[in-house]
N, C-alpha and C positions, 0 to 999 in steps of 0.2 A: 355410597356417599354422594350427596347432591352437589352439583356444580354451583358456582356463584350465580350464574344466570338462572338456574332452576330455583335457587333460594329467593332470588328477586321476584320471579314469577309467583312463587308460593306466598311470599309476604304480601304481594299485591292483592291476592285473593283471600288470604286468611290473616287477619290483623294481629292475631296472637303469635305469629311467627315473625322473627326479625330477619333482615337480610344477612345477618352474621351467622344464622343457624341456631339461635337460641329461641326459647319459647316452647309452645306446644300447639298441637293440632286438636281441636275439639273432636270428640268421637263423631259428632254429626257432620263434620266437615272433611272427614278422611276421604270420602268418595270424591268430593269437589277438588281436594288437593291432588289426588291421583289424576283426575281428569285434566287439571291445569298442566300437569307434567306429561300428558300424552297417553295415560293409561285409563281407558274407559271401562269401568267394571259395572255390569248389570246389578241392580238392587239386590236380587236374591243371592248373588255370589258375594256381594259386599258384606251382607250380614254374616255369612259363613267366615269370611276373612277376618272381620272384626272380632268375632268370638274366638277364632283360632289363634290370632296373634296378640290380641289385647285383653282378652277376658272381658271383665265388666268395667274396665278403666274408662273414665269419662274424658280424661285428658291424655293425649299421646305425645310424649316428648318427640322432638324433631328427629333425633337420631333413630328412634324406634320406627317412626313413620318412614324414614329413609331406608331402613332395612326392608320394610314391606315393599316399598317402591322397587328396590334393587331385585327382590325376589320375583316380582311380577314382570319387571323388565327382562330379567334373565329368561323367564319362561317364554316371553314374547320373542326374544332373540333366538331361542332354541327352535321355536316354531318357524320363524323366518328362515333360519338356516336349513331346516328340513325342506321347506319350499324350494329354496335355491338348489339343494342337492337333487331333488326330484326333477326340477326343471333342467338342470345340467344333464342328467342321465337320459333324458328323452328329447334333447334339443334336435331341431330339424324342421322340415316342412314337407308338405305334400300338396298335390294338385287335386282339385275337384272340378267337375264340369257343371256349368250352369244349366238348370232345368228350364230356364226361361229364354235363354239366348243361345243359339247354335254357335259352336266354335269359340265359346268363351270359357276360360278356365279361371279358377280362383285359387290363390295360394293360401294354405292353412298352416299357421305356425303352431307346432306342437307345444311350444313354451306357453302360448296363450291358453291353449286348452288346459294345461296343467295349472297355470296361475289362476284362471277363473274357477276351476274345480276346487282348488284349495281355498279360494276366497269364500265360496259358497259353504264349504264344509266348516270353515273357521267361524263364520258369522251367523250361520243358520242352524248349527248342529243342535241347539237347545230348543228348537221350535217343535212342539209336539205334533203339529200338522204334517211335518216333513220326515217323521221317523221312518216311514217306509221307503223314502227316496234317498236319504242320506246315510252314510257319506257317499259322495260321488267318487268313483275310481278315477284318478287323474289321467289314467292311461286307457287306451283302447276305445276312445270315442263314446264312453258311457255318458258323458256330459249331455250329448244331444238327445239321448233317450229320456234322461231325467227331467228335461225341461218341456217335454212334449205335452204334458197336461196343463201347463200354465201356472201351476201352483208355486214352483220355485221362483219363476220370474215375478209373479205378484208379490211374493215375500221380499224379494230383492228390491223391488220398487219402494215398498214401505220401509225397508231398511235405509234406503238412500234418502227418501223424503217421507218421514213418518206421517201417517194419517192420510196418505194419498188415496189409498183404496180402503173402503169399508170392508173389514174382514167378513162381514155377513154376506157380502156380494160374491165371495169366492166359493166356488164349488169344491168341496174338500173330500167327500166320501161317495162311494159307489159311483165313480165317474164312468161315463160312457163317451162315445165319440162327440155327441152334441155338447155335453157339459164341459168336456175338455176344450173344445173350440170356443165355447163361451168364455172360459178362463183366459184363453189366449187373446181373444178380442179385448177383454177387459184389460189385460196386461199391455197390449199395444196402445190402446187409447190412453191409459194411465201413463205409460212411458212418454207418449207425446206430450201429455199435460205437464210433465216435469222437465221437458226440454229436449227429449230425444228426437232424432230425425228418423222417422219410420218409413220414408219413401221407399217403395219397392219391397216392403216387408208386409206380408199378410199372415193371418192365423194358419193358413194351410202350410206356408213355408216353415213356420215354427213347429207345427205338428209333425212335419216330415223330418225335423231335425236338420234343416239345410244349414250346413256348417258355417259358411261365411256370414250368413245373415244372423244366426244365433250368436256368434262371437261378436259381431258388430253391435248388436243390441245390448248384450251383456256388458261390453266395455263401456258403452254410453251410460248405462245405469250405474255401474260401479264408479265411474269417473264423476258423475253428478253427486253421488253420495259422498265421495271423498272431498270434493270441492266445497260441499255445503258445510263442512266442518272448519273451513278456513275463515273464521270470523272472530271478533273480539269475545264473543260468548264462550266459544270453545277454546280459544287461545288468547287469554288476556295479555300475554306478553307481546302481542303484536303492536302494542302502543309504541314500542321502541322503533318501529318503522316510520314513525312520523318525521317528516322533514320540517325544516325551519319555517315557521309561520302556519303550519297545518294544525288542524284540530282533529279530535276523534271523529267528528262528523265527516271530515274529508276522507278519513280512512274507511269509514263505513260505506262511502259512495263507491269505493273501488270494487271491481269484480273480484271473485276469488282468484282468477288467473292473474290479475294485476297484483294482488296482495302476495301471492306465491312468488311471482317474479321479483317483487321488491324484497321479499324475505331472502331469496337466493342472493340477490345483489348486495344486500346488507351484510351477509356473511362473507361474500367474496371481498368486500371492502375491508372487513375486519381482519381477513386473512392477508391483506396486502396485495391482492391480485387485481391487476388492471382490467382484466377482461370482465365484461358484463353480459348478462342474459337479456336478450331482446325478444325471444320467441321460444316456443317449446318444440320446435321442429329442427331447423338447420343448426341452431346454436348448440344443441345438445348431442348431435350425432357422433361427435368425436369423443364424448364422455369426459373431456377435460374439466368442464365445469362441475360435473358430478364428483370427480376425483378431488378437486379443491374443496368442494362443499362438504363432502364426507369427512375429509381430514380436519376441517375446521370445527365441525359440530360433534364429532365423536368424542366421548369421554376419554380421559387419559387412561392408558393401560389396555385399550381395546385393540391395539395393534394396527390401527388404520394409518396407512402411510401414503405418500405420493408416488410410490413405486409404479402404479399403473401408467403414469405419464411416460414411462420409458418403454411401454409395450407398443409394438408396431401394429397398426391396423385398428379400425374403429371397433369391430366386433370383439377381437381378443381383448382390447383395452376395456371394453364394457364388461366382459366377464371377469376381468381382474378386479373391477370395482365391486361387483357383487360377491366375489369370492372371499 
């Protein structure tokens, strides 16, 4: 069942749907409607879903569309829960020594290795060029060997900012040391072009699977890709964040980080919480903002409560939020 806010977002994007939940979704707009609600389905999968759920129907009643959304959301939540369980099972950290500086150690968090591996598996599993590389085993450090030929990183960059790398420029078959390094150089230059900081990272580091540098680069690419979806095109409902006297042009001028921060504070205000988010570092370390935010936006019946606020310690409280 769609919430009132979801129906509002849907009616803004599809004029044949009313805010009260009546009307229909044209078959050609089902993919758009799902995307508005946060479910992005590739075109080839969309065709399968339409045939499976709606046959040849040209007009889809809102309640039938809502059932499809609920099904896809449940699948996504199931996958997210699997990620969380895997991360919990292998939580911890270990130290690595720097190959460039003596007496320098780097802390590697196992949770990051698992999360990035799962992200790659989830988002690139259908890429025919990566069949020999995926899935990445989230445990055991396999992530570092799977990125050594540059192919996965190049694909991640194009996922984050489509069209950044011309696919014809990527070496994909019969790779040798030289062509692998070419791919890694291409990946580094392209990651810099989309806004990554690649200081002190070179293709040799990546070819060796240097853990802290690989994780640092992957996180930047994934972060850029996620933030690129925070705009009015991907999230039409963001117009609700407009303040008195502002126009949509004012909203478009905000950076993704500023929009995300405003979105969090919008929901904190709706929840009657006085606290506000001013940064994505110190303000979120105690997880209290996360707790209030999740409680506010979670659909009814999902069992999301404010119980984590009673947990002592930032780390245990954070795990209570994701659990």
